[in-house]
C-alpha positions as CSV (number, residue, x, y, z in Angstrom):
1,M,327.1,160.3,-49.5
2,R,323.4,160.0,-48.8
3,Y,324.1,159.1,-45.2
4,C,326.3,162.2,-44.7
5,L,323.6,164.4,-46.2
6,I,321.0,163.0,-43.8
7,I,323.3,163.6,-40.8
8,F,324.0,167.2,-42.0
9,L,320.3,168.0,-42.4
10,L,319.4,166.6,-39.0
11,C,322.1,168.5,-37.3
12,F,321.0,171.7,-39.0
13,F,317.4,171.1,-38.1
14,I,318.2,170.4,-34.5
15,S,320.4,173.5,-34.2
16,C,317.9,175.8,-35.9
17,A,314.6,174.5,-34.4
18,K,313.7,177.5,-32.2
19,T,311.1,180.3,-32.1
20,E,311.7,184.0,-32.2
21,T,311.5,184.2,-28.4
22,D,314.3,181.6,-28.2
23,Q,316.9,183.8,-29.8
24,D,318.3,185.2,-26.5
25,S,317.5,182.2,-24.4
26,R,320.4,179.9,-24.9
27,L,321.6,178.0,-21.8
28,N,325.1,176.7,-21.7
29,C,324.7,173.2,-20.4
30,K,328.3,173.1,-19.2
31,N,327.5,175.7,-16.6
32,V,324.3,174.8,-14.9
33,N,323.6,176.2,-11.4
34,V,320.9,174.3,-9.5
35,S,319.6,174.6,-6.0
36,D,316.4,173.2,-4.4
37,T,314.6,172.9,-7.8
38,M,315.0,172.8,-11.5
39,T,313.4,174.3,-14.6
40,R,312.6,172.0,-17.4
41,T,315.5,173.5,-19.3
42,Q,317.9,172.7,-16.5
43,L,316.7,169.2,-16.2
44,S,317.0,168.9,-20.0
45,C,320.6,170.1,-19.8
46,Y,321.5,167.4,-17.3
47,L,319.9,164.7,-19.3
48,H,321.5,165.8,-22.5
49,R,324.9,165.3,-20.9
50,S,324.1,161.9,-19.2
51,I,326.2,158.8,-19.3
52,T,325.8,155.4,-17.7
53,M,328.6,154.7,-15.3
54,S,327.3,151.5,-13.9
55,D,328.6,150.5,-10.4
56,L,331.2,153.3,-10.6
57,F,332.1,153.2,-6.9
58,H,332.6,149.4,-6.6
59,N,336.1,148.1,-6.8
60,I,335.8,146.4,-10.1
61,Y,337.9,148.8,-12.1
62,D,340.4,151.6,-11.8
63,F,338.4,154.6,-10.4
64,Q,341.2,157.1,-11.2
65,S,341.0,156.2,-14.8
66,Q,337.3,156.7,-14.8
67,L,337.8,160.2,-13.2
68,S,340.1,161.1,-16.1
69,F,337.4,160.0,-18.5
70,I,334.8,162.1,-16.6
71,E,337.1,165.1,-16.6
72,T,337.6,164.8,-20.4
73,I,334.0,164.4,-21.5
74,K,332.5,166.8,-19.0
75,P,329.2,165.1,-18.2
76,L,326.5,166.5,-15.9
77,F,324.7,163.2,-15.0
78,L,326.4,159.9,-14.1
79,G,323.8,157.1,-14.2
80,R,323.7,153.9,-12.1
81,T,326.8,154.7,-10.1
82,L,325.7,153.0,-6.9
83,F,323.4,150.0,-6.1
84,V,323.1,146.6,-4.7
85,F,321.3,143.8,-6.7
86,G,320.6,141.4,-3.8
87,F,323.6,140.8,-1.6
88,E,322.4,143.6,0.7
89,N,325.1,142.8,3.2
90,Q,327.5,144.6,0.9
91,L,325.6,147.9,1.3
92,P,327.7,149.4,4.2
93,T,331.0,148.8,2.3
94,R,329.6,150.2,-1.0
95,L,328.2,153.3,0.8
96,D,331.6,154.0,2.5
97,S,333.4,153.7,-0.9
98,A,330.8,155.9,-2.7
99,K,330.9,158.9,-0.3
100,S,334.6,159.7,-0.8
101,K,334.5,159.0,-4.5
102,I,331.5,161.3,-5.0
103,Q,333.5,164.0,-3.3
104,E,336.4,163.4,-5.8
105,I,333.9,163.8,-8.7
106,H,332.6,167.0,-7.3
107,S,336.1,168.3,-7.0
108,I,336.2,168.1,-10.8
109,D,332.8,169.6,-11.3
110,P,330.4,170.4,-8.4
111,D,327.4,170.5,-10.8
112,I,327.6,166.8,-11.6
113,I,324.7,164.6,-10.4
114,C,325.5,161.0,-9.4
115,Q,322.6,158.6,-9.7
116,A,322.1,155.5,-7.6
117,A,319.5,152.7,-8.3
118,I,317.0,150.7,-6.3
119,F,316.2,147.7,-8.4
120,E,313.3,145.3,-8.3
121,I,315.0,142.8,-6.0
122,V,315.3,142.0,-2.3
123,S,317.0,139.0,-0.8
124,R,316.9,137.5,2.6
125,E,320.1,139.4,3.4
126,V,318.0,142.5,4.1
127,E,317.6,140.8,7.5
128,T,321.2,141.7,8.3
129,I,320.3,145.4,8.2
130,F,318.8,147.2,11.2
131,I,316.1,149.8,10.6
132,P,317.0,153.3,11.9
133,S,314.5,155.1,13.9
134,W,313.9,157.8,11.3
135,V,312.4,155.3,8.9
136,F,309.8,154.2,11.5
137,Q,309.0,157.9,12.1
138,Y,308.1,158.4,8.4
139,F,305.4,155.8,8.9
140,N,304.2,157.0,12.3
141,I,305.4,153.8,13.9
142,E,307.1,153.6,17.3
143,P,310.8,152.7,16.6
144,E,311.7,149.0,17.1
145,D,315.0,147.3,17.6
146,R,314.8,145.0,14.6
147,T,316.1,144.3,11.1
148,F,314.2,144.4,7.9
149,N,311.8,141.5,7.4
150,Y,312.3,139.8,4.0
151,D,309.0,137.9,4.0
152,A,307.0,141.0,4.8
153,M,308.1,142.5,1.5
154,L,306.9,139.8,-0.8
155,F,304.0,139.4,-3.2
156,P,301.2,137.0,-2.1
157,S,302.1,133.4,-1.7
158,G,302.2,131.5,-5.1
159,S,303.2,134.6,-7.1
160,D,305.8,134.3,-9.8
161,E,307.7,137.1,-8.2
162,I,308.7,135.0,-5.2
163,D,312.2,133.5,-5.7
164,F,312.2,135.1,-9.2
165,W,315.9,135.9,-9.2
166,Y,317.1,132.9,-7.1
167,T,316.1,131.2,-3.9
168,D,315.3,133.8,-1.3
169,A,315.7,136.6,-3.8
170,S,312.4,138.0,-5.0
171,V,310.7,140.9,-6.6
172,P,309.3,143.0,-3.8
173,D,305.7,144.3,-3.6
174,L,305.5,148.1,-3.1
175,T,302.1,147.9,-1.6
176,N,303.7,146.3,1.5
177,R,304.7,148.8,4.2
178,E,308.0,146.9,4.8
179,T,308.9,147.4,1.1
180,Q,308.1,151.1,1.4
181,M,310.4,151.3,4.4
182,W,313.2,149.4,2.6
183,Y,313.0,151.7,-0.4
184,L,313.0,154.8,1.8
185,F,315.9,153.5,3.8
186,L,318.0,152.8,0.7
187,A,317.2,156.2,-0.8
188,G,318.1,157.9,2.4
189,K,321.4,156.1,2.7
190,Y,322.2,157.0,-0.9
191,I,321.3,160.7,-0.4
192,D,323.5,160.8,2.7
193,A,326.4,159.5,0.6
194,G,326.0,162.4,-1.9
195,I,323.6,160.9,-4.4
196,E,321.2,163.3,-6.1
197,A,319.2,161.0,-8.4
198,I,317.7,157.6,-7.9
199,H,316.7,155.2,-10.6
200,L,313.8,153.0,-9.3
201,G,314.3,150.2,-11.8
202,Q,311.2,148.4,-13.1
203,I,308.9,150.4,-10.8
204,E,305.8,149.4,-12.6
205,W,306.5,145.7,-11.9
206,V,307.2,146.4,-8.2
207,A,304.0,148.5,-8.1
208,S,301.8,146.2,-10.2
209,R,299.3,145.7,-7.3
210,D,299.3,149.5,-6.6
211,S,296.1,150.1,-8.7
212,D,295.5,153.6,-7.6
213,K,299.2,154.6,-7.4
214,S,298.9,155.5,-3.8
215,A,301.9,153.5,-2.8
216,V,304.1,155.0,-5.5
217,T,302.8,158.5,-4.6
218,Q,303.7,158.0,-0.9
219,L,307.1,156.6,-1.7
220,V,308.2,159.4,-3.9
221,K,306.8,162.0,-1.5
222,N,308.8,160.5,1.4
223,I,312.0,160.3,-0.6
224,R,311.7,163.9,-1.8
225,H,311.0,165.1,1.7
226,Y,314.1,163.3,3.0
227,A,316.1,164.9,0.2
228,S,314.7,168.4,0.9
229,E,316.3,168.2,4.4
230,N,319.4,166.1,3.7
231,A,320.5,166.2,0.0
232,R,323.5,168.3,-1.0
233,R,321.3,170.7,-2.9
234,G,317.9,169.9,-1.4
235,L,316.5,167.8,-4.2
236,V,316.6,164.4,-5.7
237,L,315.7,163.3,-9.2
238,L,313.6,160.1,-9.5
239,D,313.1,158.0,-12.6
240,G,312.3,154.4,-13.5
241,H,311.6,152.1,-16.4
242,S,308.2,153.5,-17.3
243,H,306.3,155.4,-19.8
244,G,305.0,157.4,-16.9
245,L,303.2,157.0,-13.6
246,E,300.6,159.6,-12.6
247,K,297.9,160.1,-10.0
248,D,295.2,162.8,-10.4
249,G,297.3,164.4,-13.2
250,Y,300.5,164.6,-11.1
251,L,303.6,162.8,-12.4
252,A,305.4,160.5,-9.9
253,L,308.8,160.6,-11.7
254,D,311.0,163.5,-12.8
255,F,311.9,161.8,-16.0
256,H,311.3,158.4,-17.6
257,S,313.9,155.8,-18.7
258,Y,313.6,153.0,-21.1
259,P,315.7,150.6,-23.3
260,L,316.5,151.9,-26.8
261,R,314.6,148.9,-28.3
262,L,316.9,148.4,-31.2
263,F,316.0,146.2,-34.1
264,Q,317.7,145.2,-37.3
265,D,317.0,147.3,-40.4
266,S,318.8,146.6,-43.6
267,K,318.0,150.2,-44.9
268,S,319.8,151.8,-42.0
269,P,323.5,152.7,-42.6
270,V,324.4,151.1,-39.3
271,G,322.2,148.1,-39.7
272,T,319.8,148.8,-36.9
273,T,317.3,151.5,-35.9
274,I,314.5,152.4,-33.5
275,S,310.9,153.2,-34.1
276,S,307.9,154.5,-32.1
277,D,305.8,151.5,-33.1
278,W,308.3,148.8,-32.2
279,H,306.8,146.7,-29.4
280,D,306.8,148.7,-26.1
281,S,309.2,151.5,-27.2
282,I,308.8,154.8,-25.4
283,Y,309.1,157.2,-28.3
284,T,306.0,159.6,-28.5
285,K,304.5,157.7,-25.5
286,S,306.2,159.4,-22.5
287,R,303.3,160.6,-20.4
288,G,303.0,164.3,-19.3
289,G,301.2,166.1,-16.5
290,I,302.0,168.3,-13.6
291,H,305.7,167.7,-13.0
292,P,307.2,167.1,-9.5
293,L,309.3,170.1,-10.0
294,G,306.3,172.3,-10.4
295,W,305.7,172.8,-14.1
296,N,303.4,171.3,-16.7
297,C,304.4,169.2,-19.6
298,L,302.5,167.5,-22.4
299,H,305.2,164.8,-22.5
300,N,307.9,164.2,-19.9
301,L,311.5,164.1,-20.8
302,F,313.0,160.6,-21.0
303,L,316.3,158.8,-21.4
304,V,316.9,155.8,-23.6
305,E,319.9,153.5,-23.0
306,F,321.7,150.5,-24.3
307,D,319.9,147.8,-22.3
308,H,321.6,144.7,-20.8
309,G,320.4,141.4,-19.4
310,Y,317.7,138.9,-20.2
311,S,320.1,136.3,-21.7
312,Q,318.6,132.8,-22.0
313,G,322.2,131.4,-21.8
314,S,322.6,130.9,-25.5
315,I,322.6,133.3,-28.4
316,A,320.5,130.9,-30.4
317,L,317.8,131.0,-27.7
318,N,317.7,134.8,-27.5
319,T,315.0,135.4,-30.1
320,G,312.7,137.9,-28.3
321,F,312.2,141.5,-29.5
322,E,314.5,142.8,-26.8
323,F,317.5,141.1,-28.5
324,I,319.5,142.1,-31.6
325,D,321.4,139.3,-33.3
326,G,320.8,137.2,-30.2
327,L,322.5,139.7,-27.9
328,D,321.4,142.3,-25.4
329,E,321.8,145.9,-26.7
330,I,325.0,146.8,-24.9
331,T,326.8,143.6,-25.8
332,W,325.7,144.0,-29.4
333,F,327.1,147.5,-29.4
334,A,330.3,146.5,-27.8
335,I,331.3,143.9,-30.3
336,Q,331.0,146.3,-33.3
337,I,334.2,147.7,-34.6
338,E,335.2,151.1,-33.3
339,E,334.2,153.1,-36.4
340,D,330.8,151.5,-36.4
341,R,330.2,152.1,-32.7
342,N,330.9,155.8,-33.3
343,K,328.5,155.9,-36.2
344,I,325.8,154.1,-34.2
345,L,326.0,156.7,-31.4
346,W,325.6,159.5,-33.9
347,S,322.8,157.8,-35.7
348,L,320.8,156.9,-32.6
349,W,321.3,160.4,-31.1
350,L,319.8,162.0,-34.2
351,R,317.2,159.3,-34.8
352,V,315.8,159.8,-31.3
353,K,315.5,163.5,-31.8
354,A,313.8,163.0,-35.1
355,L,311.3,160.6,-33.5
356,D,310.6,162.5,-30.2
357,N,312.4,165.6,-29.1
358,N,311.6,164.8,-25.5
359,G,314.0,161.8,-25.7
360,I,317.7,161.7,-25.1
361,V,320.2,158.9,-25.6
362,E,322.1,158.2,-22.4
363,M,325.7,157.6,-23.5
364,P,327.4,154.3,-22.6
365,G,330.3,154.9,-20.3
366,A,330.5,151.7,-18.2
367,R,328.1,148.8,-18.5
368,P,328.3,145.1,-18.0
369,I,328.2,142.9,-21.1
370,Y,327.4,139.2,-21.1
371,T,330.1,136.8,-20.2
372,S,328.0,133.7,-20.9
373,Y,328.8,134.0,-24.6
374,E,332.0,132.1,-25.4
375,E,332.5,134.2,-28.5
376,Y,332.7,137.4,-26.4
377,P,334.7,136.9,-23.2
378,E,334.8,140.5,-22.0
379,D,332.5,141.3,-19.1
380,W,332.4,145.1,-19.2
381,Y,332.1,147.8,-21.8
382,F,334.0,151.0,-21.0
383,G,333.5,154.1,-23.2
384,H,337.0,155.6,-22.6
385,G,340.0,155.2,-24.8
386,T,343.0,153.0,-24.3
387,D,345.3,156.0,-23.7
388,I,344.6,156.2,-20.0
389,D,346.0,153.9,-17.3
390,F,343.2,151.4,-17.5
391,S,343.5,150.1,-21.0
392,S,340.3,148.1,-21.4
393,G,338.5,150.9,-23.2
394,Y,336.3,150.9,-26.4
395,N,337.3,154.4,-27.3
396,Q,334.1,156.4,-27.7
397,T,335.5,159.4,-25.8
398,E,335.8,161.8,-28.7
399,T,332.5,160.8,-30.3
400,I,330.6,161.4,-27.0
401,K,332.2,164.8,-26.6
402,A,331.4,165.8,-30.2
403,I,327.7,164.7,-29.9
404,W,327.2,166.6,-26.7
405,D,329.0,169.7,-27.9
406,S,326.9,169.7,-31.1
407,Y,323.6,170.1,-29.3
408,T,322.3,173.4,-27.9
409,I,319.3,173.5,-25.5
410,Y,316.7,176.1,-26.2
411,Y,313.7,177.1,-24.1
């Protein structure tokens, strides 16, 4: 009973928290019209209907079933739909698949933004990819007939980042021109396929030697310039795992992204919670400044998501603050019973708003979960139900719809 009262009061507070000037300023987030730029309210609308659809265009599951799921829940922002994590020789095939599938998504709703990702990894397979002339031109270099140079992207010799992922697969150093060229090339190829947002992964790690943020600043400037001339609506949204990167008061990213940072709490009705003072959580810490889209903000908008990865290979060994019950966040979420998963989504949506109204929970739609745990053999979480053709769903469809439909954006 107490839990129901708390939920009711939070819903009432969120729906009523507006000033007198807001009375006639409602924006229906199901009908957003964007071209060339966005207001903070429009960006907020997209993020408030965001859902992770990891690797959506790769042939690992039934795309038509995912289309049915998308048509039902009516999102505006599909996260992590396209990427390579090493294995760069797969890029041409993935791009070809993505282009036609993005068109199918836009036949359902042309307002939807599909997000790609450039993660903190390069492998020697980048040397199978030739550099187009337009990339050289961005750096005022005479075009050369060559492929990307893996070694020219690396941190200094002896750094932990070299071979970090596996042999000949490293964390790249953004202060290297070759790394800048690779990131711009990937962004350009994604934009050409119809992508309108790019997640830059652990950008602070890649840019850890960029002390004055000049490399980050140049990178996002180049990507945005390419988007202005080639993107479907003349813009691209950039984010990364960061509390905020800024140079001379100007923010580098359009919004920030971070793990939820769940931890166990016996007082919580769902057994877990989040807090602004739990380790490196982003709540109340998202930096503000002059926004790339032209407005000022005290704190930038941010997404929090169910994180995955970091397994030490055994639940017993997973004792760091990023784990919950020895599991990454999305695996922990997936193994709860359906009723509890739905309660957890509601609880976290409301808890984030209570902590920091600049934050939004990115709903889980498709996300890898760990297969190395013998107790949990599934390797993917899917948010849809089992009533569509692809039956391996966890059935959060109605809860996601209800959460999104409960929230109204004011400005």
